[in-house]
TORNUBA-559851 format. One record per residue: x, y, z of N, C-alpha, C in turn; residue in three letters. Coordinates in steps of 0.05 Angstrom, whole numbers, plus 5000, padded with zeros to 4 digits. Example, Ala and Ser with C-alpha at 12.3 -4.5 7.8 and 13.67 -1.06 7.14 Angstrom:
% TORNUBA-559851
526448865156524649105156526449345156Ala 525749555142527349795143525850015157Ser 
//
This chain:
% TORNUBA-559851
624454684387620854634389620054454373Met 620254504345620154424331621354144325Ala 624054124339625853894332624853694357Ser 622953784378621653604395618653504390Leu 616853674377614653544360616053354343Cys 617953364329618453134303619552984319Ala 620552964339621852704352619952564369Ser 617352714378614852594387613352444366Ala 612952554348611652434327612652194316Leu 615852174316616651924295616151744327Arg 616451784351616151574372612851514370Gln 611251694370609251584370608351404339Gly 609551424318608351314293609951034304Cys 612251064311613850724320612050584338Phe 611650734358608950574373607050424365Arg 605650594346603050554333604050214308Leu 607350254300607450024283609349804302Leu 609349854324610049624340609149374342Ser 610149124345608748924344607248914367Pro 607448974390605548974410602549154406Ser 603349304393601049544377599049334360Ala 600549214339599749094316597948834330Val 599348734351597548494360594748544372Arg 595048794389592448884399590448954387Ala 591149014360588649104353587348824346Thr 587648664327586648444321583848304343Pro 584848354375583048234392581748444402Arg 582148634393579748864401577448844374Leu 578548724350576648734324575048454333Leu 576548224338574947964336572847984359Ser 573348104376570848134401568348214388Gln 565648044391563748174370561948254394Lys 560748484383558848574405556348434415Pro 555848474438552848344444550448424436Glu 549948184412547048284404544848344415Pro 543448524404540748664417538648444416Ser 536748514442534948394439532948354417Pro 533248544403530948534380533248364357Ala 534848384358536648124338536147894342Glu 535747804371535547504381532647464373Lys 531347674376528247594366527547534343Ala 529447644326529147604298530347414285Leu 532547364296534447044297532546824302Thr 531046824325529346614331526946614317Glu 526146874307524146834286524646704258Glu 527246764256528446674226527946314224Lys 529046244253529745964251527345794251Ile 525645944263522845884267521445844238Gln 521246044229520346044196521745854177Leu 524245814177525645634163524945394168Glu 523645324199522845064208520244974194Glu 518445234190516045174183515945154150Gln 517845294137518145244106519044984100Val 520644834119521244604108519444394112Lys 517144434143515344244146513344314124Asp 513044524118510444574095511144474066Leu 514244494063515044404039514844014037Thr 515343964064514443654062511843574060Asp 510343664072507843654071506343754046Lys 507043964024506443924000507343763981Tyr 510043603985510843383964509343193975Lys 508043093994506742904003504442883989Arg 503043154000500543153982500343093950Ala 502643213939502143173915502942873907Leu 504442743923504442423915502142303923Ala 501242393943498442223947496642323927Asp 495442523915494542633886495142483867Thr 497842443867498842223841497642013842Glu 497441873871497041573871494141583870Asn 492941773882489241733874488741743847Ile 490241943834489441923799490141703787Arg 492941573796492741313783490941043788Gln 490341163818488640863827486240933815Arg 485241163810482441263793482141123769Ser 484541203753484541153723485240843725Gln 486440723736486040363734483240303737Lys 482040413757478640323763477240363738Met 477740663723476240693707477040463679Ile 479440393679479840213658479239963659Asp 478439933681477539623688474239683690Glu 473339853700470039933691469839833663Ala 471639993646470639993618471339723604Lys 473839553621473639303605471239033617Leu 471439083648470138903662467038993668Tyr 465839193658464039353662461139153656Gly 462038973630459338853619459838573631Ile 461338503655462138253660459138093668Gln 456738313689455038163695452738083668Gly 451938243650451238263631451637953608Phe 455137953611456137723592455037483609Cys 455237483639454737253650452237113648Lys 450137383636447237253639447137123607Asp 448537243590448137173564449336873559Leu 451136833582452936533573450036323574Leu 448636413597446236133599444636173575Glu 444536333560443236323525445036143510Val 446936263512449336103497449635843500Ala 448635743525448935413541446235303523Asp 444535443523441535313516442035333488Ile 443135483465442935463443444635223437Leu 447535273454449534893450447634673454Glu 446034693479444634443478442534383459Lys 440934593455439334573425440834353399Ala 442334603390443934433369445034153370Thr 445734073395447533813402444633583398Glu 442133693411440333553416438733403393Ser 439033553371437533493346439633273331Val 437933013326440432783311440832903292Pro 443732793274443932943257442932823223Lys 442832543229440832403209438132543203Glu 437732673216434132763220434333023202Glu 436433193200437833383192437533303160Val 435533393141435733323114433933483101Thr 433933443074432933663057429333493061Ser 430033243072427033143067424833223096Ala 426133333107424833503136425833673130Asn 424433943118425534243117425334363134Pro 422334343154422434573174424634463196His 425234253198427634133226430334273216Leu 431034223188433034343179433434693174Lys 430934763173431635113176431735133203Asn 430435063217430335093255433935083265Leu 434734813251437034713254439834953247Tyr 439135033229440935193212441135473229Asp 438735603230438035783254438535793274Gly 439235543292440135543312443035533312Leu 444635363296447535473291447935683283Val 446235873264447836113256447436303284Met 444636243300444336463325447436393335Thr 447436103338450536033369452636183354Glu 452736143322455336303314455436573322Val 453236683315453036933319453737073349Gln 452536973371453237063395455936953402Ile 457336793392459736683395462336933383Gln 461837093356462737283350462137543359Lys 459637583380459537813395460737733422Val 460637583434462237513451465237543450Phe 466437433427469537503421469537773418Ser 468137903398468638253394468838343426Lys 467638313438467438363469469638273492His 471538113481473438003500472837743510Gly 471137653510469437373519470537113499Leu 472036953515473336673502472636513513Val 471336263497470136033508472235773514Lys 472335723536473735533542473635273547Leu 474335123530473934733521476034643530Asp 477134583551479834493559479934193556Pro 478634053541478533793540481733653531Val 483233423547485933483548488133603553Gly 487233863565488933973576489533933606Gln 491834003616492034053643490134213662Lys 489734023677488234233702488534423716Phe 487634693707487734923724485834983743Asp 486435033765484435093783483035383782Pro 484535583771483835843760481835863743Tyr 482235663727480735663703478435463692Glu 478735213712477034963714475234923747His 474034833741472634623773471334383762Glu 473134263786473233993784471433893795Ala 469133753784466433603795466933273798Leu 469033133790469832873802472932823785Phe 473432613800476532533786475432273784His 476632193763476531843755478731713735Ala 478831493741481831393720480531343695Pro 482531413680481831403652484431273645Val 484331033626486730913612487431133588Glu 489931123575491031253562491531523564Gly 490231653589490131873592492031993621Lys 493932203614495632273638494332383656Glu 494532253685492732393706493632723711Pro 492332813722491633103722490733323705Gly 489433083675488333263654485733213654Thr 484333373638481133473640480633213623Val 478732973626477332773609474832873595Ala 473733013614470233053607469633373613Leu 468533573598467533783602464633823599Val 463533823616460733893627459034063622Thr 461234293625459934593618462534733614Lys 462534843591464835073574464735253595Val 467435353599467235623616468435783593Gly 468236083609468836323594471436533601Tyr 472436613596473536863603473437143587Lys 473837323599473237653593476037763595Ile 477237843573479937983574481437903590His 482737563592483937453614483037433638Gly 480937443648479637413673477737193670Arg 478336993695476136783682473036903698Thr 471436893684468536933685466836743694Leu 466536493687466136233687467636053688Arg 469035863708470535633706468835443691Pro 470235283670469535033662469034783681Ala 467034673682465934503692467434203687Leu 468534093695470633813687470433623707Val 471233423692471733193700475433093697Gly 476733043722480033063715480032803720Val 482332703703483832373711485632403733Val 485132173745486732113766488331853765Lys 490231883778491931583780490731363787Ala 491031073767489330843774491130773801Pro 
//
């Protein structure tokens, strides 16, 4: 009896270790069980949540970029307001500077002598006022444009007329009827000029 049991046990072991038994086992393990409805629902919810995270991350990055652009534009506008905020006030003062310049030019130089002290004092006061206003202008970035002999630049000059002038190159400024001004590199008032044209 014991020999029969031992023989049956050996045959069972050999059957288990036989190639057909070994091949059958992986096929059984490779088959996945059908996921339950709860697992399917969780998988779908996971996919939806991942898409939402991706969408929200994209929107967040866009919002950050928009905020940075707005901050940079606002800073640029603030800087320009600081530089050019006095533009209107300066433009009004240019008329005063023009009047002072015309007043000093209208006084005959031969009349300004110590024999005529009242006129001399008045003239000296006008000249000092004109010098002082130009110092204030330059302190605030306002630069005078007196372009006689320079090439005509439509961004800085306004041509009132064209005329042939001997000895002058065509396209250059021959006469300035009213000086121009620039504030921090931007033309505040173009110079009113006469331009040389070819004969």
